[in-house]
Structure formats: C-alpha cells, structure tokens
N, C-alpha and C positions, 0 to 999 in steps of 0.2 A: 220867407225868402231863403232861409237856410235849407229848408226841405227841397226847394227847387234846385239849389246848387248841389246838394248831396245826391239827389236823384240823377241829375244830369251828369255829374262826375262818375257815378257808378255805371251808368249806361255806356258812356264813352270808354271808360277803362275796361269794362267787361268785353266790349266788342273789339277793342284793340288787342286784348289778351287772346280772344278767339282767332283773330287774324294772325297773330304771331304763331300760335299753335298750328294754324293752317299752313303757314310758310314752312314750319319745321317738318310737318308731316308729309308734304309733297316733294321733299327733296329727291327721292328716288323713284318718282312716278315715271313710268315708261310710256303710258298711253297719252297721246296728245291729240288735240282737236282744234279746229279754227271756229270762231264764232262769226257767222255771216250777218252783217248788218245790211241795210238797204243799198248803200252805195259802196261799201268796202268790207273787207274781212280783217280780222285780227291776226296777230302772229299765233303760231301753234302754242297753246298752253295746255297743261294737264287738265283732264276732265274733272278731277277732284278739286282743282282750283276754281273752275267755273261754277260748280255746284256749291262749294263752300263759301266763296265770296258772295254769291247771290243770297245764300242763307244769312250771312253776317250783315250785309247791307239791308236785307229785308227786316231783320230784327231791329236794326238801328232805326230804320224809317218807321217801323211800326211802333216802337217804344216812344219815339219822339212825337209821333202823331197822337197817340193816346195821352202822352204827357201834356201836349198843348191843348188837347180837348178838355182834360181835367182842370187845367189852370183857368180856362175861361168860365167854367162852372163856378169855381170858388170865387 
C-alpha cells in the first residue's frame, strides 16, 4: 500500500510541476488559437498551452491507466 501512495503522489506532483512550468513559459506567447468543439469553441489561448496541456493530461491519464492495470495483476 505504501508503494501505491508513493507512486500516486509522484505522478500527481510531477504533472503539477509540469503544468506550473507550462504556465510560466507561455507568459509572453503571442500566437493564439481557438479550439473548435462540436457545438462551441473556446476562448483564444496560446498554441503552446493547447499542446502542452494535452501532453500533461495524456501523461497523467497514461500513467494512471498503467498504474491501475499493474495493481490488478498483483
């Protein structure tokens, strides 16, 4: 159980750190774009934020998926 808590804490803290660095790095970004969903579009956000946040949330989802997959095996 300790391993579960350690790994979960590391995953969450690592991704929060990446998100903070992302916010710091896009402060002076000039190029903005909208994301078009099926029924609506978002506010104009920097392209680096769109790509960086999708990477961060993808790594979070992927690590939690493999983490839950490994816990079922044991």
